[in-house]
NURODREN-101996 format. One line per field, with one value per residue (C-alpha): residue in one letter; x, y, z. Coordinates in nm, 3 decimals, m for minus. Layout:
! NURODREN-101996
residu = (A/...)
xx = (X/...)
yy = (Y/...)
zz = (Z/...)
! end
This chain:
! NURODREN-101996
residu = (M/P/Q/T/R/N/I/S/K/D/A/A/L/E/G/M/H/E/Q/P/E/E/I/S/N/Q/A/R/G/H/K/A/N/L/S/N/P/N/T/S/K/E/S/K/E/N/S/K/Q/V/L/E/D/L/G/G/E/E/A/F/Y/G/K/Q/E/G/N/S/K)
xx = (m1.289/m1.306/m1.027/m0.813/m0.628/m0.259/m0.243/m0.030/m0.212/m0.004/m0.073/m0.446/m0.440/m0.205/m0.343/m0.627/m0.514/m0.485/m0.858/m1.018/m1.265/m0.988/m0.782/m1.091/m1.155/m0.798/m0.830/m1.158/m1.000/m0.706/m0.931/m1.143/m0.825/m0.734/m1.064/m1.063/m0.975/m0.861/m0.571/m0.213/m0.031/0.205/m0.088/m0.244/0.087/0.112/m0.244/m0.177/0.129/m0.056/m0.341/m0.090/0.073/m0.268/m0.339/m0.515/m0.875/m0.826/m0.794/m1.167/m1.357/m1.621/m1.454/m1.268/m1.340/m1.656/m1.811/m2.045/m2.350)
yy = (m2.210/m2.128/m2.256/m2.001/m2.054/m1.977/m1.787/m1.480/m1.169/m1.149/m1.510/m1.458/m1.158/m1.312/m1.283/m1.054/m0.776/m1.005/m1.066/m0.913/m0.715/m0.564/m0.470/m0.310/m0.113/0.015/0.115/0.297/0.496/0.601/0.685/0.904/1.075/1.162/1.344/1.519/1.888/1.909/1.663/1.763/1.706/1.464/1.265/1.244/1.131/0.860/0.744/0.735/0.514/0.284/0.246/0.148/m0.100/m0.250/m0.307/0.009/m0.047/m0.423/m0.364/m0.302/m0.614/m0.710/m0.536/m0.845/m0.975/m1.178/m1.032/m0.782/m0.693)
zz = (4.036/3.662/3.444/3.266/2.944/2.937/2.609/2.574/2.459/2.142/2.052/2.096/1.862/1.606/1.255/1.363/1.130/0.830/0.791/0.477/0.687/0.900/0.594/0.442/0.762/0.762/0.397/0.464/0.745/0.531/0.236/0.467/0.587/0.228/0.177/0.516/0.471/0.836/0.808/0.736/0.409/0.586/0.722/0.377/0.225/0.492/0.423/0.050/0.107/0.347/0.096/m0.173/0.068/0.151/m0.218/m0.335/m0.442/m0.399/m0.022/0.008/0.114/m0.140/m0.435/m0.551/m0.900/m0.924/m0.610/m0.770/m0.566)
! end
């Protein structure tokens, strides 16, 4: 019989959304929403606020100072 770990789902996912790659993915999605002509004004305003909350241009993984490619 295989052993199972007793970890709650929330505990296993804790911190998942704090990774730089995940923050960058969220920022990309909201930036795409801003340029999509088929989204509502309210949706664009929400995406603009979320982008600001994520850190603006600094939210994009790989755009930090000293990481030029």
